[in-house]
C-alpha beads as a LAMMPS data file, in Angstrom:
LAMMPS data file: protein, C-alpha beads

376 atoms
375 bonds

1 atom types
1 bond types

-500.0 500.0 xlo xhi
-500.0 500.0 ylo yhi
-500.0 500.0 zlo zhi

Masses

1 110.0

Atoms # bond

1 1 1 -5.349 188.068 -410.702
2 1 1 -4.784 184.494 -409.390
3 1 1 -1.391 183.295 -408.112
4 1 1 -1.189 180.632 -410.832
5 1 1 -1.787 183.198 -413.580
6 1 1 0.969 185.446 -412.176
7 1 1 3.435 182.547 -412.259
8 1 1 2.608 181.904 -415.952
9 1 1 3.215 185.562 -416.924
10 1 1 6.467 185.626 -414.944
11 1 1 7.648 182.475 -416.712
12 1 1 6.885 183.937 -420.151
13 1 1 8.795 187.152 -419.298
14 1 1 11.764 185.127 -418.155
15 1 1 11.859 183.169 -421.445
16 1 1 11.747 186.455 -423.422
17 1 1 14.661 187.889 -421.411
18 1 1 16.728 184.723 -421.959
19 1 1 16.050 184.792 -425.706
20 1 1 17.078 188.449 -426.040
21 1 1 20.234 187.857 -424.050
22 1 1 21.093 184.885 -426.259
23 1 1 20.724 186.959 -429.429
24 1 1 22.819 189.763 -427.945
25 1 1 25.656 187.349 -427.085
26 1 1 25.628 186.014 -430.670
27 1 1 25.903 189.497 -432.207
28 1 1 29.430 190.228 -433.547
29 1 1 31.474 192.736 -431.563
30 1 1 32.996 195.725 -433.424
31 1 1 31.955 198.427 -435.864
32 1 1 28.956 197.932 -438.151
33 1 1 29.739 195.981 -441.322
34 1 1 28.093 197.927 -444.193
35 1 1 26.557 196.514 -447.281
36 1 1 27.435 199.095 -449.932
37 1 1 24.580 199.488 -452.369
38 1 1 25.079 201.509 -455.550
39 1 1 23.018 201.896 -458.670
40 1 1 25.099 199.063 -460.140
41 1 1 24.306 196.534 -457.440
42 1 1 25.219 195.506 -453.907
43 1 1 28.869 195.041 -453.005
44 1 1 29.629 192.139 -450.648
45 1 1 30.146 193.131 -447.021
46 1 1 33.739 193.841 -446.031
47 1 1 35.129 192.116 -442.983
48 1 1 37.630 194.837 -442.007
49 1 1 38.579 198.438 -442.661
50 1 1 40.444 198.944 -445.930
51 1 1 42.695 201.832 -446.976
52 1 1 43.074 202.260 -450.725
53 1 1 46.220 204.010 -451.912
54 1 1 46.185 206.213 -455.000
55 1 1 48.558 208.720 -456.587
56 1 1 48.828 210.916 -459.634
57 1 1 47.318 213.927 -461.335
58 1 1 46.809 217.213 -459.512
59 1 1 44.195 218.152 -462.157
60 1 1 41.368 216.056 -460.482
61 1 1 42.740 216.256 -456.931
62 1 1 39.912 218.494 -455.559
63 1 1 37.353 215.972 -456.865
64 1 1 39.206 212.872 -455.622
65 1 1 39.622 214.565 -452.190
66 1 1 35.852 215.101 -452.082
67 1 1 35.252 211.482 -453.148
68 1 1 37.581 210.282 -450.380
69 1 1 35.542 212.117 -447.778
70 1 1 32.136 211.097 -449.110
71 1 1 32.964 207.447 -449.794
72 1 1 34.434 206.877 -446.362
73 1 1 31.208 208.259 -444.864
74 1 1 29.158 206.178 -447.314
75 1 1 30.855 202.982 -446.132
76 1 1 30.614 203.929 -442.430
77 1 1 34.362 204.325 -442.250
78 1 1 35.121 200.880 -443.643
79 1 1 36.852 202.126 -446.841
80 1 1 39.283 205.067 -446.760
81 1 1 41.009 206.605 -449.806
82 1 1 44.555 207.955 -449.403
83 1 1 45.369 209.888 -452.597
84 1 1 48.679 211.673 -453.133
85 1 1 48.574 214.572 -455.620
86 1 1 52.032 214.143 -457.217
87 1 1 51.416 214.702 -460.940
88 1 1 50.344 212.370 -463.728
89 1 1 53.878 211.149 -464.443
90 1 1 54.354 210.130 -460.823
91 1 1 50.975 208.422 -460.811
92 1 1 51.748 206.393 -463.925
93 1 1 55.107 205.401 -462.461
94 1 1 53.634 204.272 -459.144
95 1 1 50.739 202.269 -460.577
96 1 1 53.143 200.709 -463.107
97 1 1 55.316 199.596 -460.202
98 1 1 52.205 198.552 -458.205
99 1 1 53.184 200.664 -455.221
100 1 1 49.662 202.112 -455.176
101 1 1 46.264 200.501 -455.783
102 1 1 45.187 202.989 -458.470
103 1 1 46.736 205.809 -460.422
104 1 1 45.332 208.981 -461.924
105 1 1 46.478 210.786 -465.053
106 1 1 45.229 213.503 -467.382
107 1 1 47.352 211.993 -470.113
108 1 1 46.453 208.566 -471.435
109 1 1 49.255 206.001 -471.436
110 1 1 51.673 206.222 -474.319
111 1 1 52.380 202.965 -476.200
112 1 1 55.704 202.656 -474.329
113 1 1 54.039 203.196 -470.968
114 1 1 51.391 200.623 -471.816
115 1 1 54.099 198.082 -472.696
116 1 1 55.778 198.643 -469.337
117 1 1 52.510 198.108 -467.487
118 1 1 50.442 195.514 -469.422
119 1 1 46.888 195.141 -468.274
120 1 1 46.282 198.729 -467.103
121 1 1 42.749 199.927 -467.813
122 1 1 41.640 203.528 -468.531
123 1 1 38.571 204.787 -466.692
124 1 1 37.579 208.391 -467.538
125 1 1 36.677 209.906 -464.138
126 1 1 35.538 213.422 -465.121
127 1 1 35.973 216.151 -467.733
128 1 1 37.803 219.357 -466.965
129 1 1 39.559 222.319 -468.531
130 1 1 42.993 223.923 -468.500
131 1 1 42.788 227.720 -468.261
132 1 1 45.386 230.460 -468.633
133 1 1 45.483 232.302 -465.318
134 1 1 47.160 235.711 -465.326
135 1 1 48.145 238.546 -463.002
136 1 1 47.779 241.977 -464.631
137 1 1 47.530 244.657 -461.943
138 1 1 45.053 247.449 -462.673
139 1 1 43.603 245.780 -465.800
140 1 1 39.850 245.641 -466.109
141 1 1 37.927 243.204 -468.305
142 1 1 38.831 239.689 -469.433
143 1 1 41.988 239.054 -471.378
144 1 1 41.535 237.345 -474.736
145 1 1 44.088 234.947 -476.197
146 1 1 44.327 232.777 -479.306
147 1 1 46.207 229.499 -479.668
148 1 1 48.832 231.061 -481.915
149 1 1 49.476 233.896 -479.473
150 1 1 49.696 231.467 -476.565
151 1 1 52.170 229.258 -478.418
152 1 1 54.384 232.274 -479.208
153 1 1 54.273 233.458 -475.582
154 1 1 55.577 230.061 -474.467
155 1 1 58.066 229.919 -477.332
156 1 1 59.471 233.319 -476.299
157 1 1 58.454 235.058 -479.528
158 1 1 56.061 237.363 -477.668
159 1 1 57.842 238.895 -474.696
160 1 1 55.727 241.853 -473.568
161 1 1 52.083 242.265 -472.584
162 1 1 51.559 245.170 -474.991
163 1 1 52.836 243.215 -477.987
164 1 1 50.732 244.156 -481.068
165 1 1 49.443 240.559 -481.459
166 1 1 47.985 240.586 -477.933
167 1 1 46.762 244.194 -478.250
168 1 1 44.964 243.488 -481.541
169 1 1 42.601 240.984 -479.916
170 1 1 42.157 243.062 -476.735
171 1 1 41.042 246.434 -478.109
172 1 1 40.437 249.036 -475.429
173 1 1 42.482 247.190 -472.804
174 1 1 45.408 249.236 -471.453
175 1 1 48.024 246.486 -471.637
176 1 1 51.254 247.349 -469.803
177 1 1 54.683 247.714 -471.378
178 1 1 55.987 244.982 -469.094
179 1 1 57.690 241.644 -469.726
180 1 1 55.554 238.535 -469.470
181 1 1 56.568 236.185 -466.629
182 1 1 55.855 232.743 -468.073
183 1 1 54.980 229.987 -465.614
184 1 1 54.882 226.242 -466.236
185 1 1 54.929 222.961 -464.351
186 1 1 58.254 221.602 -463.071
187 1 1 56.993 218.037 -462.615
188 1 1 55.797 215.404 -465.092
189 1 1 52.240 216.612 -465.516
190 1 1 49.039 215.661 -467.262
191 1 1 48.009 219.311 -467.177
192 1 1 51.142 220.070 -469.196
193 1 1 50.192 217.244 -471.549
194 1 1 46.736 218.770 -472.174
195 1 1 48.236 222.220 -472.673
196 1 1 50.960 221.029 -475.078
197 1 1 48.450 218.813 -476.880
198 1 1 46.395 221.926 -477.541
199 1 1 49.381 224.044 -478.635
200 1 1 50.474 221.239 -480.959
201 1 1 46.988 221.237 -482.544
202 1 1 46.952 224.985 -483.199
203 1 1 50.582 225.901 -483.877
204 1 1 52.884 224.303 -486.428
205 1 1 55.871 225.992 -484.802
206 1 1 55.002 224.484 -481.443
207 1 1 54.359 221.029 -482.922
208 1 1 57.701 221.027 -484.774
209 1 1 59.746 222.620 -482.025
210 1 1 58.270 221.167 -478.826
211 1 1 55.348 218.817 -479.439
212 1 1 53.027 217.323 -476.840
213 1 1 54.173 215.695 -473.654
214 1 1 54.043 215.698 -469.842
215 1 1 57.221 217.841 -469.636
216 1 1 58.901 220.431 -471.845
217 1 1 61.863 222.803 -471.587
218 1 1 61.675 226.548 -472.008
219 1 1 63.265 227.810 -475.237
220 1 1 66.339 229.998 -474.816
221 1 1 64.296 233.042 -475.813
222 1 1 62.291 232.828 -472.560
223 1 1 65.420 233.235 -470.424
224 1 1 64.946 234.506 -466.892
225 1 1 61.251 235.200 -467.560
226 1 1 60.550 231.464 -467.267
227 1 1 59.439 230.200 -463.842
228 1 1 58.553 226.640 -462.829
229 1 1 56.424 225.266 -459.994
230 1 1 55.251 221.834 -458.854
231 1 1 51.626 220.861 -459.280
232 1 1 48.594 222.942 -460.169
233 1 1 48.841 224.224 -456.608
234 1 1 52.354 225.540 -457.232
235 1 1 51.621 227.230 -460.546
236 1 1 48.485 228.835 -459.091
237 1 1 50.498 230.217 -456.138
238 1 1 53.235 231.654 -458.405
239 1 1 50.753 233.396 -460.671
240 1 1 48.789 234.792 -457.739
241 1 1 51.952 236.218 -456.157
242 1 1 53.747 237.424 -459.290
243 1 1 52.609 240.557 -461.158
244 1 1 52.607 240.324 -464.978
245 1 1 52.678 236.526 -464.933
246 1 1 50.706 233.901 -466.873
247 1 1 50.422 230.161 -466.217
248 1 1 48.255 227.204 -467.181
249 1 1 46.196 225.493 -464.433
250 1 1 43.110 223.340 -464.084
251 1 1 39.954 225.499 -463.908
252 1 1 39.105 224.599 -460.300
253 1 1 42.404 226.024 -459.015
254 1 1 41.811 229.401 -460.707
255 1 1 38.274 229.616 -459.361
256 1 1 39.088 228.541 -455.818
257 1 1 41.928 231.105 -455.691
258 1 1 39.939 233.892 -457.357
259 1 1 42.499 234.371 -460.146
260 1 1 41.317 235.778 -463.515
261 1 1 41.790 233.595 -466.548
262 1 1 41.638 234.288 -470.247
263 1 1 38.931 233.725 -472.848
264 1 1 40.388 231.429 -475.496
265 1 1 39.622 231.556 -479.205
266 1 1 38.129 228.245 -480.342
267 1 1 38.113 226.450 -483.669
268 1 1 34.965 228.281 -484.711
269 1 1 36.696 231.621 -484.134
270 1 1 34.830 232.568 -480.931
271 1 1 36.494 233.638 -477.683
272 1 1 34.908 231.360 -475.108
273 1 1 34.784 231.081 -471.351
274 1 1 35.579 227.744 -469.648
275 1 1 32.345 226.572 -468.005
276 1 1 30.146 223.444 -467.786
277 1 1 28.478 224.000 -471.141
278 1 1 31.607 224.860 -473.161
279 1 1 33.622 221.955 -471.674
280 1 1 30.754 219.501 -472.204
281 1 1 30.440 220.756 -475.800
282 1 1 34.109 219.951 -476.433
283 1 1 33.634 216.390 -475.140
284 1 1 30.368 215.611 -476.909
285 1 1 31.825 214.822 -480.341
286 1 1 34.397 212.414 -478.866
287 1 1 32.027 210.385 -476.687
288 1 1 30.669 208.011 -479.383
289 1 1 34.211 207.253 -480.617
290 1 1 35.868 206.367 -477.311
291 1 1 37.777 203.032 -477.153
292 1 1 37.123 200.248 -474.649
293 1 1 38.875 200.526 -471.333
294 1 1 41.382 197.818 -472.191
295 1 1 42.275 199.375 -475.553
296 1 1 44.758 202.161 -476.375
297 1 1 43.676 205.695 -475.420
298 1 1 46.823 207.346 -476.742
299 1 1 44.994 209.098 -479.564
300 1 1 42.016 210.292 -477.508
301 1 1 41.933 214.105 -477.357
302 1 1 39.206 216.743 -477.142
303 1 1 41.403 219.838 -477.521
304 1 1 40.551 222.305 -480.303
305 1 1 37.202 220.557 -480.684
306 1 1 34.543 221.416 -483.246
307 1 1 31.514 223.433 -482.090
308 1 1 30.538 227.073 -481.746
309 1 1 30.577 226.898 -477.952
310 1 1 33.428 224.397 -477.376
311 1 1 36.158 225.410 -474.979
312 1 1 39.374 224.445 -476.790
313 1 1 41.589 223.279 -473.857
314 1 1 39.292 220.602 -472.427
315 1 1 40.219 217.071 -471.439
316 1 1 39.132 213.813 -469.895
317 1 1 41.142 212.760 -466.886
318 1 1 41.588 209.070 -466.036
319 1 1 41.776 206.558 -463.226
320 1 1 44.238 203.745 -463.972
321 1 1 43.736 200.277 -462.497
322 1 1 44.902 196.776 -463.360
323 1 1 42.544 194.367 -465.102
324 1 1 43.875 191.511 -462.971
325 1 1 43.798 192.343 -459.229
326 1 1 44.707 188.834 -458.075
327 1 1 48.002 190.228 -456.729
328 1 1 45.970 192.075 -454.012
329 1 1 44.252 190.450 -451.102
330 1 1 40.595 189.830 -451.865
331 1 1 39.191 192.400 -449.389
332 1 1 41.263 195.191 -450.897
333 1 1 40.423 194.190 -454.488
334 1 1 36.732 194.048 -453.556
335 1 1 36.936 197.483 -451.932
336 1 1 38.723 198.985 -454.932
337 1 1 36.129 197.704 -457.384
338 1 1 33.336 199.044 -455.187
339 1 1 34.949 202.468 -455.025
340 1 1 35.481 202.581 -458.799
341 1 1 31.806 201.736 -459.468
342 1 1 30.681 204.415 -457.035
343 1 1 33.108 207.071 -458.377
344 1 1 31.985 206.762 -462.021
345 1 1 28.283 206.692 -461.179
346 1 1 27.040 208.247 -457.938
347 1 1 30.321 210.047 -457.351
348 1 1 29.618 212.173 -460.432
349 1 1 27.094 214.264 -458.472
350 1 1 30.028 215.972 -456.714
351 1 1 31.618 217.184 -459.985
352 1 1 29.704 220.395 -460.625
353 1 1 30.293 221.957 -457.212
354 1 1 34.020 221.655 -457.972
355 1 1 33.694 222.932 -461.571
356 1 1 34.189 219.589 -463.313
357 1 1 31.766 218.243 -465.917
358 1 1 30.082 214.971 -464.938
359 1 1 30.563 212.009 -467.237
360 1 1 27.772 211.583 -469.802
361 1 1 25.683 208.397 -469.367
362 1 1 27.420 206.795 -472.362
363 1 1 30.819 207.163 -470.670
364 1 1 29.465 205.866 -467.374
365 1 1 28.225 202.771 -469.205
366 1 1 31.600 202.339 -470.884
367 1 1 33.294 202.557 -467.475
368 1 1 30.974 199.976 -465.940
369 1 1 31.751 197.598 -468.809
370 1 1 35.464 198.161 -468.161
371 1 1 35.105 197.560 -464.422
372 1 1 33.235 194.323 -465.210
373 1 1 36.437 193.084 -466.893
374 1 1 38.385 193.275 -463.643
375 1 1 39.417 189.950 -462.127
376 1 1 39.706 189.867 -458.336

Bonds

1 1 1 2
2 1 2 3
3 1 3 4
4 1 4 5
5 1 5 6
6 1 6 7
7 1 7 8
8 1 8 9
9 1 9 10
10 1 10 11
11 1 11 12
12 1 12 13
13 1 13 14
14 1 14 15
15 1 15 16
16 1 16 17
17 1 17 18
18 1 18 19
19 1 19 20
20 1 20 21
21 1 21 22
22 1 22 23
23 1 23 24
24 1 24 25
25 1 25 26
26 1 26 27
27 1 27 28
28 1 28 29
29 1 29 30
30 1 30 31
31 1 31 32
32 1 32 33
33 1 33 34
34 1 34 35
35 1 35 36
36 1 36 37
37 1 37 38
38 1 38 39
39 1 39 40
40 1 40 41
41 1 41 42
42 1 42 43
43 1 43 44
44 1 44 45
45 1 45 46
46 1 46 47
47 1 47 48
48 1 48 49
49 1 49 50
50 1 50 51
51 1 51 52
52 1 52 53
53 1 53 54
54 1 54 55
55 1 55 56
56 1 56 57
57 1 57 58
58 1 58 59
59 1 59 60
60 1 60 61
61 1 61 62
62 1 62 63
63 1 63 64
64 1 64 65
65 1 65 66
66 1 66 67
67 1 67 68
68 1 68 69
69 1 69 70
70 1 70 71
71 1 71 72
72 1 72 73
73 1 73 74
74 1 74 75
75 1 75 76
76 1 76 77
77 1 77 78
78 1 78 79
79 1 79 80
80 1 80 81
81 1 81 82
82 1 82 83
83 1 83 84
84 1 84 85
85 1 85 86
86 1 86 87
87 1 87 88
88 1 88 89
89 1 89 90
90 1 90 91
91 1 91 92
92 1 92 93
93 1 93 94
94 1 94 95
95 1 95 96
96 1 96 97
97 1 97 98
98 1 98 99
99 1 99 100
100 1 100 101
101 1 101 102
102 1 102 103
103 1 103 104
104 1 104 105
105 1 105 106
106 1 106 107
107 1 107 108
108 1 108 109
109 1 109 110
110 1 110 111
111 1 111 112
112 1 112 113
113 1 113 114
114 1 114 115
115 1 115 116
116 1 116 117
117 1 117 118
118 1 118 119
119 1 119 120
120 1 120 121
121 1 121 122
122 1 122 123
123 1 123 124
124 1 124 125
125 1 125 126
126 1 126 127
127 1 127 128
128 1 128 129
129 1 129 130
130 1 130 131
131 1 131 132
132 1 132 133
133 1 133 134
134 1 134 135
135 1 135 136
136 1 136 137
137 1 137 138
138 1 138 139
139 1 139 140
140 1 140 141
141 1 141 142
142 1 142 143
143 1 143 144
144 1 144 145
145 1 145 146
146 1 146 147
147 1 147 148
148 1 148 149
149 1 149 150
150 1 150 151
151 1 151 152
152 1 152 153
153 1 153 154
154 1 154 155
155 1 155 156
156 1 156 157
157 1 157 158
158 1 158 159
159 1 159 160
160 1 160 161
161 1 161 162
162 1 162 163
163 1 163 164
164 1 164 165
165 1 165 166
166 1 166 167
167 1 167 168
168 1 168 169
169 1 169 170
170 1 170 171
171 1 171 172
172 1 172 173
173 1 173 174
174 1 174 175
175 1 175 176
176 1 176 177
177 1 177 178
178 1 178 179
179 1 179 180
180 1 180 181
181 1 181 182
182 1 182 183
183 1 183 184
184 1 184 185
185 1 185 186
186 1 186 187
187 1 187 188
188 1 188 189
189 1 189 190
190 1 190 191
191 1 191 192
192 1 192 193
193 1 193 194
194 1 194 195
195 1 195 196
196 1 196 197
197 1 197 198
198 1 198 199
199 1 199 200
200 1 200 201
201 1 201 202
202 1 202 203
203 1 203 204
204 1 204 205
205 1 205 206
206 1 206 207
207 1 207 208
208 1 208 209
209 1 209 210
210 1 210 211
211 1 211 212
212 1 212 213
213 1 213 214
214 1 214 215
215 1 215 216
216 1 216 217
217 1 217 218
218 1 218 219
219 1 219 220
220 1 220 221
221 1 221 222
222 1 222 223
223 1 223 224
224 1 224 225
225 1 225 226
226 1 226 227
227 1 227 228
228 1 228 229
229 1 229 230
230 1 230 231
231 1 231 232
232 1 232 233
233 1 233 234
234 1 234 235
235 1 235 236
236 1 236 237
237 1 237 238
238 1 238 239
239 1 239 240
240 1 240 241
241 1 241 242
242 1 242 243
243 1 243 244
244 1 244 245
245 1 245 246
246 1 246 247
247 1 247 248
248 1 248 249
249 1 249 250
250 1 250 251
251 1 251 252
252 1 252 253
253 1 253 254
254 1 254 255
255 1 255 256
256 1 256 257
257 1 257 258
258 1 258 259
259 1 259 260
260 1 260 261
261 1 261 262
262 1 262 263
263 1 263 264
264 1 264 265
265 1 265 266
266 1 266 267
267 1 267 268
268 1 268 269
269 1 269 270
270 1 270 271
271 1 271 272
272 1 272 273
273 1 273 274
274 1 274 275
275 1 275 276
276 1 276 277
277 1 277 278
278 1 278 279
279 1 279 280
280 1 280 281
281 1 281 282
282 1 282 283
283 1 283 284
284 1 284 285
285 1 285 286
286 1 286 287
287 1 287 288
288 1 288 289
289 1 289 290
290 1 290 291
291 1 291 292
292 1 292 293
293 1 293 294
294 1 294 295
295 1 295 296
296 1 296 297
297 1 297 298
298 1 298 299
299 1 299 300
300 1 300 301
301 1 301 302
302 1 302 303
303 1 303 304
304 1 304 305
305 1 305 306
306 1 306 307
307 1 307 308
308 1 308 309
309 1 309 310
310 1 310 311
311 1 311 312
312 1 312 313
313 1 313 314
314 1 314 315
315 1 315 316
316 1 316 317
317 1 317 318
318 1 318 319
319 1 319 320
320 1 320 321
321 1 321 322
322 1 322 323
323 1 323 324
324 1 324 325
325 1 325 326
326 1 326 327
327 1 327 328
328 1 328 329
329 1 329 330
330 1 330 331
331 1 331 332
332 1 332 333
333 1 333 334
334 1 334 335
335 1 335 336
336 1 336 337
337 1 337 338
338 1 338 339
339 1 339 340
340 1 340 341
341 1 341 342
342 1 342 343
343 1 343 344
344 1 344 345
345 1 345 346
346 1 346 347
347 1 347 348
348 1 348 349
349 1 349 350
350 1 350 351
351 1 351 352
352 1 352 353
353 1 353 354
354 1 354 355
355 1 355 356
356 1 356 357
357 1 357 358
358 1 358 359
359 1 359 360
360 1 360 361
361 1 361 362
362 1 362 363
363 1 363 364
364 1 364 365
365 1 365 366
366 1 366 367
367 1 367 368
368 1 368 369
369 1 369 370
370 1 370 371
371 1 371 372
372 1 372 373
373 1 373 374
374 1 374 375
375 1 375 376
């Protein structure tokens, strides 16, 4: 090869090295800036790491905890979710006071709560079930309970496990002559709301004497047999540790702690197990009648639903977020909207592994229409 040709090649190589170095110097320093693409579109790139604060229901906590982990990985660490499982009442209080970026509640806002926090939107996040976990040492088989029997246990009218009303629907089960330890939530709770909503639907005595709500007091007849605990975690722990106890918890907590839970008699007269099919069946009739996200959800309920296979203590659980996010800085508002879109669409694939029912496509569409209302 001639000397002149070598000089030409060397000159070309030098120009290539200079060009590469120039591009490298222009590249921004720092972590990669992700473009988050979901089935609903591409979110604009975030310029910095964002931490979203949420608080509320313990009912969906296992799912939100999973979402937090998966979404942070999905955004290459650029969006983190810090969710505090403090109960639905606490979540409604904190989002109403804007001390968190989103709330979560198993109970829709009451008219009074909506007045105190105008502009809050309801986004159904998943569908779950409240089950009656129990601790009956030495008992084989699955306990059966009806709504009327459950109401009278919590009203104090049925005090022992071998009461004739329990025995009559559990033939062949050697129920003990022991007092029932009755466990409930001590905090303002959406799980309590779902449970009392159900008892109000099936028992006139309960409806007249207690009604539905996020809290209730034990009647005098319960006396020392009544125990209280904070969160689904607390009730689960008390039932697991206390022989002859019964308590209401979200299905996931009973399954994760390997605690037996009762078959419940539904509106069609069948004793049904809480599972994906029976919970989905309870929700199916309500889906076409759901309100818009900016309308009142106070009357939405899927307890004691029609259907041969419907599990009667089923419920939506909700994310709560303001329609107008202009009070946030734009990066945080943008990150929140991106997370909400992901949670109600792609995030639904994590529901079944945690024993929640994914939102039907119709509810996903309703949620996306609601999210589109949000002003950033």
